[in-house]
PyMOL Python script that loads the backbone (N, CA, C, O; Angstrom):
from pymol import cmd

cmd.read_pdbstr("""\
ATOM      1  N   MET A   1      -2.145 -42.200  -5.771  1.00  0.00           N
ATOM      2  CA  MET A   1      -2.285 -41.144  -6.743  1.00  0.00           C
ATOM      3  C   MET A   1      -3.702 -41.131  -7.326  1.00  0.00           C
ATOM      4  O   MET A   1      -4.255 -40.070  -7.614  1.00  0.00           O
ATOM      5  N   ALA A   2      -4.264 -42.293  -7.490  1.00  0.00           N
ATOM      6  CA  ALA A   2      -5.607 -42.371  -8.052  1.00  0.00           C
ATOM      7  C   ALA A   2      -6.659 -41.823  -7.096  1.00  0.00           C
ATOM      8  O   ALA A   2      -7.754 -41.463  -7.526  1.00  0.00           O
ATOM      9  N   LEU A   3      -6.346 -41.756  -5.822  1.00  0.00           N
ATOM     10  CA  LEU A   3      -7.294 -41.196  -4.859  1.00  0.00           C
ATOM     11  C   LEU A   3      -7.130 -39.695  -4.685  1.00  0.00           C
ATOM     12  O   LEU A   3      -8.074 -39.013  -4.288  1.00  0.00           O
ATOM     13  N   ILE A   4      -5.935 -39.168  -4.980  1.00  0.00           N
ATOM     14  CA  ILE A   4      -5.660 -37.753  -4.761  1.00  0.00           C
ATOM     15  C   ILE A   4      -6.145 -36.905  -5.940  1.00  0.00           C
ATOM     16  O   ILE A   4      -6.740 -35.848  -5.725  1.00  0.00           O
ATOM     17  N   LEU A   5      -5.910 -37.331  -7.149  1.00  0.00           N
ATOM     18  CA  LEU A   5      -6.249 -36.519  -8.326  1.00  0.00           C
ATOM     19  C   LEU A   5      -7.732 -36.181  -8.448  1.00  0.00           C
ATOM     20  O   LEU A   5      -8.049 -35.033  -8.756  1.00  0.00           O
ATOM     21  N   PRO A   6      -8.652 -37.106  -8.226  1.00  0.00           N
ATOM     22  CA  PRO A   6     -10.065 -36.698  -8.297  1.00  0.00           C
ATOM     23  C   PRO A   6     -10.449 -35.642  -7.273  1.00  0.00           C
ATOM     24  O   PRO A   6     -11.323 -34.818  -7.540  1.00  0.00           O
ATOM     25  N   MET A   7      -9.813 -35.651  -6.106  1.00  0.00           N
ATOM     26  CA  MET A   7     -10.123 -34.642  -5.098  1.00  0.00           C
ATOM     27  C   MET A   7      -9.587 -33.272  -5.493  1.00  0.00           C
ATOM     28  O   MET A   7     -10.167 -32.255  -5.112  1.00  0.00           O
ATOM     29  N   LEU A   8      -8.495 -33.225  -6.245  1.00  0.00           N
ATOM     30  CA  LEU A   8      -7.922 -31.947  -6.640  1.00  0.00           C
ATOM     31  C   LEU A   8      -8.768 -31.228  -7.681  1.00  0.00           C
ATOM     32  O   LEU A   8      -8.801 -29.998  -7.710  1.00  0.00           O
ATOM     33  N   PHE A   9      -9.449 -31.980  -8.532  1.00  0.00           N
ATOM     34  CA  PHE A   9     -10.198 -31.378  -9.627  1.00  0.00           C
ATOM     35  C   PHE A   9     -11.705 -31.553  -9.464  1.00  0.00           C
ATOM     36  O   PHE A   9     -12.419 -31.793 -10.438  1.00  0.00           O
ATOM     37  N   ASN A  10     -12.167 -31.435  -8.261  1.00  0.00           N
ATOM     38  CA  ASN A  10     -13.590 -31.502  -7.977  1.00  0.00           C
ATOM     39  C   ASN A  10     -14.265 -30.240  -8.517  1.00  0.00           C
ATOM     40  O   ASN A  10     -13.707 -29.149  -8.394  1.00  0.00           O
ATOM     41  N   TYR A  11     -15.436 -30.366  -9.104  1.00  0.00           N
ATOM     42  CA  TYR A  11     -16.127 -29.229  -9.710  1.00  0.00           C
ATOM     43  C   TYR A  11     -16.477 -28.144  -8.698  1.00  0.00           C
ATOM     44  O   TYR A  11     -16.458 -26.955  -9.016  1.00  0.00           O
ATOM     45  N   PHE A  12     -16.793 -28.559  -7.494  1.00  0.00           N
ATOM     46  CA  PHE A  12     -17.134 -27.583  -6.466  1.00  0.00           C
ATOM     47  C   PHE A  12     -15.983 -26.616  -6.218  1.00  0.00           C
ATOM     48  O   PHE A  12     -16.200 -25.408  -6.124  1.00  0.00           O
ATOM     49  N   TYR A  13     -14.778 -27.128  -6.113  1.00  0.00           N
ATOM     50  CA  TYR A  13     -13.623 -26.287  -5.834  1.00  0.00           C
ATOM     51  C   TYR A  13     -13.248 -25.430  -7.034  1.00  0.00           C
ATOM     52  O   TYR A  13     -12.749 -24.317  -6.874  1.00  0.00           O
ATOM     53  N   ILE A  14     -13.482 -25.937  -8.214  1.00  0.00           N
ATOM     54  CA  ILE A  14     -13.232 -25.136  -9.419  1.00  0.00           C
ATOM     55  C   ILE A  14     -14.184 -23.949  -9.459  1.00  0.00           C
ATOM     56  O   ILE A  14     -13.773 -22.845  -9.817  1.00  0.00           O
ATOM     57  N   ILE A  15     -15.437 -24.154  -9.101  1.00  0.00           N
ATOM     58  CA  ILE A  15     -16.416 -23.068  -9.079  1.00  0.00           C
ATOM     59  C   ILE A  15     -16.058 -22.048  -7.998  1.00  0.00           C
ATOM     60  O   ILE A  15     -16.167 -20.844  -8.229  1.00  0.00           O
ATOM     61  N   ILE A  16     -15.635 -22.508  -6.831  1.00  0.00           N
ATOM     62  CA  ILE A  16     -15.228 -21.604  -5.756  1.00  0.00           C
ATOM     63  C   ILE A  16     -14.047 -20.752  -6.199  1.00  0.00           C
ATOM     64  O   ILE A  16     -14.049 -19.535  -6.011  1.00  0.00           O
ATOM     65  N   PHE A  17     -13.040 -21.389  -6.788  1.00  0.00           N
ATOM     66  CA  PHE A  17     -11.846 -20.663  -7.204  1.00  0.00           C
ATOM     67  C   PHE A  17     -12.162 -19.695  -8.345  1.00  0.00           C
ATOM     68  O   PHE A  17     -11.622 -18.589  -8.384  1.00  0.00           O
ATOM     69  N   ARG A  18     -13.030 -20.101  -9.270  1.00  0.00           N
ATOM     70  CA  ARG A  18     -13.402 -19.229 -10.384  1.00  0.00           C
ATOM     71  C   ARG A  18     -14.166 -18.006  -9.894  1.00  0.00           C
ATOM     72  O   ARG A  18     -13.935 -16.894 -10.370  1.00  0.00           O
ATOM     73  N   SER A  19     -15.064 -18.205  -8.956  1.00  0.00           N
ATOM     74  CA  SER A  19     -15.821 -17.067  -8.436  1.00  0.00           C
ATOM     75  C   SER A  19     -14.923 -16.115  -7.658  1.00  0.00           C
ATOM     76  O   SER A  19     -15.149 -14.905  -7.674  1.00  0.00           O
ATOM     77  N   PHE A  20     -13.914 -16.638  -6.981  1.00  0.00           N
ATOM     78  CA  PHE A  20     -12.970 -15.769  -6.297  1.00  0.00           C
ATOM     79  C   PHE A  20     -12.175 -14.951  -7.308  1.00  0.00           C
ATOM     80  O   PHE A  20     -11.986 -13.749  -7.125  1.00  0.00           O
ATOM     81  N   MET A  21     -11.710 -15.600  -8.374  1.00  0.00           N
ATOM     82  CA  MET A  21     -10.928 -14.898  -9.393  1.00  0.00           C
ATOM     83  C   MET A  21     -11.786 -13.857 -10.118  1.00  0.00           C
ATOM     84  O   MET A  21     -11.273 -12.812 -10.518  1.00  0.00           O
ATOM     85  N   ALA A  22     -13.064 -14.124 -10.290  1.00  0.00           N
ATOM     86  CA  ALA A  22     -13.948 -13.156 -10.946  1.00  0.00           C
ATOM     87  C   ALA A  22     -14.192 -11.937 -10.056  1.00  0.00           C
ATOM     88  O   ALA A  22     -14.543 -10.866 -10.550  1.00  0.00           O
ATOM     89  N   GLY A  23     -14.007 -12.098  -8.758  1.00  0.00           N
ATOM     90  CA  GLY A  23     -14.215 -10.998  -7.831  1.00  0.00           C
ATOM     91  C   GLY A  23     -13.049 -10.029  -7.742  1.00  0.00           C
ATOM     92  O   GLY A  23     -13.173  -8.970  -7.126  1.00  0.00           O
ATOM     93  N   ILE A  24     -11.926 -10.372  -8.342  1.00  0.00           N
ATOM     94  CA  ILE A  24     -10.769  -9.477  -8.337  1.00  0.00           C
ATOM     95  C   ILE A  24     -11.040  -8.350  -9.329  1.00  0.00           C
ATOM     96  O   ILE A  24     -11.358  -8.628 -10.485  1.00  0.00           O
ATOM     97  N   PRO A  25     -10.927  -7.105  -8.922  1.00  0.00           N
ATOM     98  CA  PRO A  25     -11.269  -5.993  -9.810  1.00  0.00           C
ATOM     99  C   PRO A  25     -10.341  -5.907 -11.026  1.00  0.00           C
ATOM    100  O   PRO A  25      -9.143  -6.174 -10.932  1.00  0.00           O
ATOM    101  N   ASP A  26     -10.919  -5.532 -12.158  1.00  0.00           N
ATOM    102  CA  ASP A  26     -10.143  -5.374 -13.390  1.00  0.00           C
ATOM    103  C   ASP A  26      -9.205  -4.182 -13.320  1.00  0.00           C
ATOM    104  O   ASP A  26      -8.224  -4.121 -14.061  1.00  0.00           O
ATOM    105  N   SER A  27      -9.491  -3.243 -12.447  1.00  0.00           N
ATOM    106  CA  SER A  27      -8.654  -2.047 -12.358  1.00  0.00           C
ATOM    107  C   SER A  27      -7.230  -2.379 -11.911  1.00  0.00           C
ATOM    108  O   SER A  27      -6.289  -1.653 -12.231  1.00  0.00           O
ATOM    109  N   ILE A  28      -7.077  -3.474 -11.172  1.00  0.00           N
ATOM    110  CA  ILE A  28      -5.734  -3.873 -10.737  1.00  0.00           C
ATOM    111  C   ILE A  28      -4.887  -4.277 -11.933  1.00  0.00           C
ATOM    112  O   ILE A  28      -3.750  -3.825 -12.073  1.00  0.00           O
ATOM    113  N   SER A  29      -5.435  -5.124 -12.793  1.00  0.00           N
ATOM    114  CA  SER A  29      -4.657  -5.550 -13.961  1.00  0.00           C
ATOM    115  C   SER A  29      -4.502  -4.416 -14.967  1.00  0.00           C
ATOM    116  O   SER A  29      -3.476  -4.329 -15.642  1.00  0.00           O
ATOM    117  N   GLU A  30      -5.502  -3.549 -15.078  1.00  0.00           N
ATOM    118  CA  GLU A  30      -5.389  -2.413 -15.994  1.00  0.00           C
ATOM    119  C   GLU A  30      -4.298  -1.448 -15.548  1.00  0.00           C
ATOM    120  O   GLU A  30      -3.553  -0.929 -16.379  1.00  0.00           O
ATOM    121  N   SER A  31      -4.197  -1.205 -14.252  1.00  0.00           N
ATOM    122  CA  SER A  31      -3.148  -0.306 -13.776  1.00  0.00           C
ATOM    123  C   SER A  31      -1.765  -0.928 -13.956  1.00  0.00           C
ATOM    124  O   SER A  31      -0.795  -0.214 -14.209  1.00  0.00           O
ATOM    125  N   ALA A  32      -1.665  -2.245 -13.828  1.00  0.00           N
ATOM    126  CA  ALA A  32      -0.383  -2.905 -14.067  1.00  0.00           C
ATOM    127  C   ALA A  32       0.000  -2.845 -15.543  1.00  0.00           C
ATOM    128  O   ALA A  32       1.178  -2.707 -15.872  1.00  0.00           O
ATOM    129  N   GLU A  33      -0.989  -2.946 -16.435  1.00  0.00           N
ATOM    130  CA  GLU A  33      -0.706  -2.821 -17.868  1.00  0.00           C
ATOM    131  C   GLU A  33      -0.225  -1.414 -18.203  1.00  0.00           C
ATOM    132  O   GLU A  33       0.663  -1.245 -19.038  1.00  0.00           O
ATOM    133  N   ILE A  34      -0.797  -0.417 -17.566  1.00  0.00           N
ATOM    134  CA  ILE A  34      -0.353   0.962 -17.792  1.00  0.00           C
ATOM    135  C   ILE A  34       1.087   1.131 -17.318  1.00  0.00           C
ATOM    136  O   ILE A  34       1.855   1.881 -17.919  1.00  0.00           O
ATOM    137  N   ASP A  35       1.453   0.436 -16.244  1.00  0.00           N
ATOM    138  CA  ASP A  35       2.823   0.507 -15.741  1.00  0.00           C
ATOM    139  C   ASP A  35       3.803  -0.300 -16.579  1.00  0.00           C
ATOM    140  O   ASP A  35       5.012  -0.221 -16.359  1.00  0.00           O
ATOM    141  N   GLY A  36       3.304  -1.072 -17.533  1.00  0.00           N
ATOM    142  CA  GLY A  36       4.183  -1.792 -18.449  1.00  0.00           C
ATOM    143  C   GLY A  36       4.323  -3.277 -18.190  1.00  0.00           C
ATOM    144  O   GLY A  36       5.217  -3.907 -18.755  1.00  0.00           O
ATOM    145  N   ALA A  37       3.486  -3.854 -17.371  1.00  0.00           N
ATOM    146  CA  ALA A  37       3.571  -5.283 -17.089  1.00  0.00           C
ATOM    147  C   ALA A  37       2.834  -6.083 -18.169  1.00  0.00           C
ATOM    148  O   ALA A  37       1.792  -5.657 -18.666  1.00  0.00           O
ATOM    149  N   ASN A  38       3.388  -7.242 -18.521  1.00  0.00           N
ATOM    150  CA  ASN A  38       2.686  -8.114 -19.468  1.00  0.00           C
ATOM    151  C   ASN A  38       1.754  -9.056 -18.707  1.00  0.00           C
ATOM    152  O   ASN A  38       1.684  -9.000 -17.479  1.00  0.00           O
ATOM    153  N   ASP A  39       1.038  -9.921 -19.426  1.00  0.00           N
ATOM    154  CA  ASP A  39       0.030 -10.775 -18.801  1.00  0.00           C
ATOM    155  C   ASP A  39       0.634 -11.734 -17.773  1.00  0.00           C
ATOM    156  O   ASP A  39       0.068 -11.935 -16.698  1.00  0.00           O
ATOM    157  N   PHE A  40       1.778 -12.322 -18.107  1.00  0.00           N
ATOM    158  CA  PHE A  40       2.406 -13.267 -17.182  1.00  0.00           C
ATOM    159  C   PHE A  40       2.850 -12.575 -15.894  1.00  0.00           C
ATOM    160  O   PHE A  40       2.699 -13.128 -14.805  1.00  0.00           O
ATOM    161  N   THR A  41       3.388 -11.383 -16.019  1.00  0.00           N
ATOM    162  CA  THR A  41       3.822 -10.629 -14.833  1.00  0.00           C
ATOM    163  C   THR A  41       2.630 -10.245 -13.970  1.00  0.00           C
ATOM    164  O   THR A  41       2.708 -10.302 -12.743  1.00  0.00           O
ATOM    165  N   ILE A  42       1.543  -9.858 -14.593  1.00  0.00           N
ATOM    166  CA  ILE A  42       0.327  -9.509 -13.847  1.00  0.00           C
ATOM    167  C   ILE A  42      -0.171 -10.726 -13.070  1.00  0.00           C
ATOM    168  O   ILE A  42      -0.530 -10.622 -11.897  1.00  0.00           O
ATOM    169  N   TYR A  43      -0.188 -11.870 -13.734  1.00  0.00           N
ATOM    170  CA  TYR A  43      -0.657 -13.083 -13.059  1.00  0.00           C
ATOM    171  C   TYR A  43       0.291 -13.488 -11.942  1.00  0.00           C
ATOM    172  O   TYR A  43      -0.149 -13.817 -10.840  1.00  0.00           O
ATOM    173  N   LYS A  44       1.593 -13.465 -12.222  1.00  0.00           N
ATOM    174  CA  LYS A  44       2.585 -13.945 -11.256  1.00  0.00           C
ATOM    175  C   LYS A  44       2.728 -13.020 -10.053  1.00  0.00           C
ATOM    176  O   LYS A  44       2.850 -13.498  -8.925  1.00  0.00           O
ATOM    177  N   LYS A  45       2.716 -11.716 -10.269  1.00  0.00           N
ATOM    178  CA  LYS A  45       3.012 -10.785  -9.186  1.00  0.00           C
ATOM    179  C   LYS A  45       1.772 -10.191  -8.519  1.00  0.00           C
ATOM    180  O   LYS A  45       1.869  -9.685  -7.401  1.00  0.00           O
ATOM    181  N   LEU A  46       0.610 -10.239  -9.177  1.00  0.00           N
ATOM    182  CA  LEU A  46      -0.590  -9.633  -8.591  1.00  0.00           C
ATOM    183  C   LEU A  46      -1.698 -10.643  -8.308  1.00  0.00           C
ATOM    184  O   LEU A  46      -2.169 -10.750  -7.176  1.00  0.00           O
ATOM    185  N   ILE A  47      -2.111 -11.379  -9.329  1.00  0.00           N
ATOM    186  CA  ILE A  47      -3.270 -12.258  -9.183  1.00  0.00           C
ATOM    187  C   ILE A  47      -2.953 -13.474  -8.325  1.00  0.00           C
ATOM    188  O   ILE A  47      -3.736 -13.824  -7.442  1.00  0.00           O
ATOM    189  N   LEU A  48      -1.829 -14.119  -8.567  1.00  0.00           N
ATOM    190  CA  LEU A  48      -1.476 -15.318  -7.813  1.00  0.00           C
ATOM    191  C   LEU A  48      -1.287 -15.052  -6.317  1.00  0.00           C
ATOM    192  O   LEU A  48      -1.795 -15.829  -5.509  1.00  0.00           O
ATOM    193  N   PRO A  49      -0.579 -13.989  -5.911  1.00  0.00           N
ATOM    194  CA  PRO A  49      -0.491 -13.732  -4.457  1.00  0.00           C
ATOM    195  C   PRO A  49      -1.844 -13.409  -3.813  1.00  0.00           C
ATOM    196  O   PRO A  49      -2.053 -13.718  -2.639  1.00  0.00           O
ATOM    197  N   MET A  50      -2.754 -12.799  -4.555  1.00  0.00           N
ATOM    198  CA  MET A  50      -4.072 -12.499  -3.980  1.00  0.00           C
ATOM    199  C   MET A  50      -4.928 -13.743  -3.861  1.00  0.00           C
ATOM    200  O   MET A  50      -5.867 -13.762  -3.066  1.00  0.00           O
ATOM    201  N   SER A  51      -4.636 -14.775  -4.622  1.00  0.00           N
ATOM    202  CA  SER A  51      -5.462 -15.975  -4.593  1.00  0.00           C
ATOM    203  C   SER A  51      -4.884 -17.071  -3.707  1.00  0.00           C
ATOM    204  O   SER A  51      -5.268 -18.232  -3.843  1.00  0.00           O
ATOM    205  N   THR A  52      -3.979 -16.732  -2.814  1.00  0.00           N
ATOM    206  CA  THR A  52      -3.430 -17.757  -1.918  1.00  0.00           C
ATOM    207  C   THR A  52      -4.457 -18.246  -0.898  1.00  0.00           C
ATOM    208  O   THR A  52      -4.375 -19.386  -0.442  1.00  0.00           O
ATOM    209  N   CYS A  53      -5.405 -17.412  -0.540  1.00  0.00           N
ATOM    210  CA  CYS A  53      -6.410 -17.826   0.442  1.00  0.00           C
ATOM    211  C   CYS A  53      -7.246 -19.015  -0.059  1.00  0.00           C
ATOM    212  O   CYS A  53      -7.358 -20.007   0.662  1.00  0.00           O
ATOM    213  N   PRO A  54      -7.839 -18.958  -1.263  1.00  0.00           N
ATOM    214  CA  PRO A  54      -8.586 -20.145  -1.695  1.00  0.00           C
ATOM    215  C   PRO A  54      -7.685 -21.351  -1.967  1.00  0.00           C
ATOM    216  O   PRO A  54      -8.120 -22.493  -1.815  1.00  0.00           O
ATOM    217  N   MET A  55      -6.438 -21.108  -2.366  1.00  0.00           N
ATOM    218  CA  MET A  55      -5.531 -22.242  -2.579  1.00  0.00           C
ATOM    219  C   MET A  55      -5.175 -22.913  -1.261  1.00  0.00           C
ATOM    220  O   MET A  55      -5.085 -24.139  -1.200  1.00  0.00           O
ATOM    221  N   ARG A  56      -4.973 -22.138  -0.212  1.00  0.00           N
ATOM    222  CA  ARG A  56      -4.696 -22.722   1.101  1.00  0.00           C
ATOM    223  C   ARG A  56      -5.912 -23.461   1.633  1.00  0.00           C
ATOM    224  O   ARG A  56      -5.788 -24.531   2.229  1.00  0.00           O
ATOM    225  N   TRP A  57      -7.083 -22.886   1.416  1.00  0.00           N
ATOM    226  CA  TRP A  57      -8.310 -23.542   1.845  1.00  0.00           C
ATOM    227  C   TRP A  57      -8.465 -24.880   1.141  1.00  0.00           C
ATOM    228  O   TRP A  57      -8.860 -25.873   1.752  1.00  0.00           O
ATOM    229  N   ARG A  58      -8.152 -24.897  -0.141  1.00  0.00           N
ATOM    230  CA  ARG A  58      -8.265 -26.124  -0.920  1.00  0.00           C
ATOM    231  C   ARG A  58      -7.253 -27.166  -0.441  1.00  0.00           C
ATOM    232  O   ARG A  58      -7.592 -28.344  -0.329  1.00  0.00           O
ATOM    233  N   SER A  59      -6.036 -26.756  -0.162  1.00  0.00           N
ATOM    234  CA  SER A  59      -5.031 -27.714   0.298  1.00  0.00           C
ATOM    235  C   SER A  59      -5.387 -28.268   1.675  1.00  0.00           C
ATOM    236  O   SER A  59      -5.075 -29.420   1.979  1.00  0.00           O
ATOM    237  N   ASP A  60      -6.036 -27.461   2.506  1.00  0.00           N
ATOM    238  CA  ASP A  60      -6.484 -27.965   3.802  1.00  0.00           C
ATOM    239  C   ASP A  60      -7.562 -29.024   3.630  1.00  0.00           C
ATOM    240  O   ASP A  60      -7.589 -30.010   4.367  1.00  0.00           O
ATOM    241  N   ARG A  61      -8.445 -28.829   2.671  1.00  0.00           N
ATOM    242  CA  ARG A  61      -9.499 -29.807   2.424  1.00  0.00           C
ATOM    243  C   ARG A  61      -8.911 -31.129   1.936  1.00  0.00           C
ATOM    244  O   ARG A  61      -9.397 -32.194   2.318  1.00  0.00           O
ATOM    245  N   VAL A  62      -7.886 -31.079   1.109  1.00  0.00           N
ATOM    246  CA  VAL A  62      -7.272 -32.313   0.615  1.00  0.00           C
ATOM    247  C   VAL A  62      -6.595 -33.051   1.760  1.00  0.00           C
ATOM    248  O   VAL A  62      -6.682 -34.276   1.846  1.00  0.00           O
ATOM    249  N   ARG A  63      -5.919 -32.312   2.646  1.00  0.00           N
ATOM    250  CA  ARG A  63      -5.249 -32.960   3.777  1.00  0.00           C
ATOM    251  C   ARG A  63      -6.234 -33.609   4.732  1.00  0.00           C
ATOM    252  O   ARG A  63      -5.930 -34.646   5.321  1.00  0.00           O
ATOM    253  N   VAL A  64      -7.421 -33.009   4.896  1.00  0.00           N
ATOM    254  CA  VAL A  64      -8.422 -33.594   5.789  1.00  0.00           C
ATOM    255  C   VAL A  64      -8.904 -34.922   5.254  1.00  0.00           C
ATOM    256  O   VAL A  64      -9.109 -35.864   6.019  1.00  0.00           O
ATOM    257  N   TYR A  65      -9.090 -35.011   3.925  1.00  0.00           N
ATOM    258  CA  TYR A  65      -9.597 -36.243   3.334  1.00  0.00           C
ATOM    259  C   TYR A  65      -8.545 -37.342   3.269  1.00  0.00           C
ATOM    260  O   TYR A  65      -8.890 -38.521   3.201  1.00  0.00           O
ATOM    261  N   LEU A  66      -7.267 -36.971   3.288  1.00  0.00           N
ATOM    262  CA  LEU A  66      -6.236 -38.002   3.230  1.00  0.00           C
ATOM    263  C   LEU A  66      -6.061 -38.571   4.609  1.00  0.00           C
ATOM    264  O   LEU A  66      -5.238 -39.465   4.808  1.00  0.00           O
TER     265      LEU A  66
END
""", "prot")
cmd.dss("prot")
cmd.show_as("cartoon", "prot")
cmd.util.cbc("prot")
cmd.orient("prot")
């Protein structure tokens, strides 16, 4: 466990994931708010499914190092 946790929270991967999330257009969440979705629903049904690519990439990197 002590070897896995530092790899999960590496600064490089946090920057990659943050830049990906910043690239998602605000119009998607704004249109969901107009349709009546709250913040949790927007994150769960729109943002999280769109961010599976960097999460899969990150999990592949962890498996390579193990």
